[in-house]
Every structure is written in structure tokens, then in C-alpha cells.
N, C-alpha and C positions, 0 to 999 in steps of 0.2 A: 626309265633307266637313269640311274644317278650319274652325276658328273665325276670324271676322274679327279682325284684330290689335287695333284699338281703335275706339272710337266716340265721337261727339259728338252731343248732342241739345239742341234748343231749342224751346220753345213760343213761337210768334210771332203777333202780331196786327198787321195793317196797315190803315190807312185814312186817306184825305185829311183827315178831320176828327177823327182820333183824338186824344183828350186823355189823355196818359199818367197823370195824377193820377186822373182819373175811372176809367180802366181798373183802376188799382191799387186804388182803393176798391171797385169792383165785384168784383174777383177776390180781394180781401183779401190781397194779396201785393205786395211791392215788386218791380219788374223788375230784372234784371241791367243792362239797357240800355233806354233809352226816348228817343225823339226826336219832336218836333212838326214837322209840315209847315211849311216855310219857315225853320226854325231854321238858324242858321249855325254850322257845326262847324269850329273852327280846327284846323289841323295844326301840329305843331312847326316844320315847314318855312316857315310863314308863309302857306301856301295855305289856302283855305277851301273848304268844301263846304256847299251848301244842301240840306237834307233835302227830297227830292221827295215823300215819302209818310210820314206819321206812323207810328210803330211802337212796340210794346211787346214786349220779349223777356225771357224767363226761361231762363237757360242752365244745364243740368245739368253736373255735373262730368264730365270725360272719363273713360272707363274703358278699361283695358287688362288683360286681353282685353275685347272688346266685351261690353257688357251693356245693350243697347237696352231690353229689358224692364224692367230695374231703373231705368234713366234715365227712361223714360216714366212708370213708376209714381211715381217721386219727383216729377217735374214736376207731375203731376196731383194729387198729395197736397198740394202747396204752395198750390194755388189753390182758389177756391170750387167746390163740388161740385154745387150746385143746377143741375139740367138746364135749368130755365126760364131761368136766367141765361145759360147757354151758347147756348140757342136764340136769345136776343136778340143775343148777341155775334156769332155766326156769320152772323146776318142783317145786322148793321150793318157788320162788318169782314171782311177776309180773315183766316182763322184756320187755322194749320197747326202741325204739329210737324215740324221739319226734323231729319233724322238724317244725319250724315256717317259713312260706313262706310269704314274704311281697311284694305285688304287687305294681307297680306304674301305671299300665295301666288297661284297662278293660279286656284284654285277654292275660295275661302273662302265661308262662308255663315252664315246665322242663321235663326232661327224666331221669329215673334212669338207670344206666349202668348195663348190665347183671352181671358183676362181683360183683357189690355192692348188687344186689338182691340176688345173691348166698351166699355172706358172711352173710347176715341177715338170709336167709332161713336155711342154714346149722346149725346155732346156735339157731334157733327157736325164733328169735327176731322179735317182731311185729313192724311195721312201722306206726307211727301216724303222720299225716300231719294236721297242723292248717294253714289255708290259710286266709290271711288278705288282704282285698281289699283296694285299694287306695281311698281317697276321691277325686272323679273326679272334684268336684267344685274348690278345692284349690290345686289340684295336690300334695297333701301331702301323704306321706307313713307313716303308723302307726309305733309307737315305738315298739321295740322287746318285746315280752311277757316274763314274769318271767318263766324261765325254771324250 
């Protein structure tokens, strides 16, 4: 099995009443991106978007070739490790790790290491995988998704 071309990973918390500053304090880490419910986000075009659900996101550096194990280890090394804190967070918010996997071939793959699976499971963090296939005709790999 060939290796996935490149990967993206993001630790995400979502909640209607999520306060990004409070989550940052609890996790002892500043997010890459954070938004409050109801916040108005302006675009350069002059249009605006109203945030429907508060969120706190920590984004790992993209890797090529794929290194999801390394990305997940890095994400979890940046935040609070106390399992009681995580129990509270997953009870209060939707918590997951999103991984974007960008294939270059028809049959690429990856394996998650046991320690990485344990880190996620102990904290109650769901793993979401979005897998993007390559365009076989032009051998192009899709651009990374917006995390």
C-alpha cells in the first residue's frame, strides 16, 4: 500500500456557548482559530458571515508525505493532558480531531499507532477522517480543505 501524499490535522471544539478565551485557559494553549457564536466575520469582498456555533481550533502543520501520527502527537502535546479536564470538555462541547488525507494514487493508506489511538481514546476525542482521492487523469492531488 502506497503512503498518503499529504495530510492535515486539527483539534476542534464546538459549542453554542463556547468561550474561546476560557477554552484557551483550560487547555493552556492559544488556538490557531477561534470564533464565538454570533460573531460577525467580515470578508474582503464586503460580505459578512455570522458564526453559527462557537469554535476553538488548533491546526497542525501539514505534512508531505502524510504523518498523521506525528500531527496528532504534536496537537495533543500542545494542550492540557489532565484526563479529568478532557472528560469535562467532551461532556460540555463537541470535540474531535479532523484529519484531511490527500491521496495521489488509487490505493494509498496509513496506519494509526497504538499510542496515538490511546491518547485520543483516553481523552474521549473522536477521530474524523476526510479522504480526498487524486484525479487519476491528470495525477493531481486536491488542495487542502479549510480546517
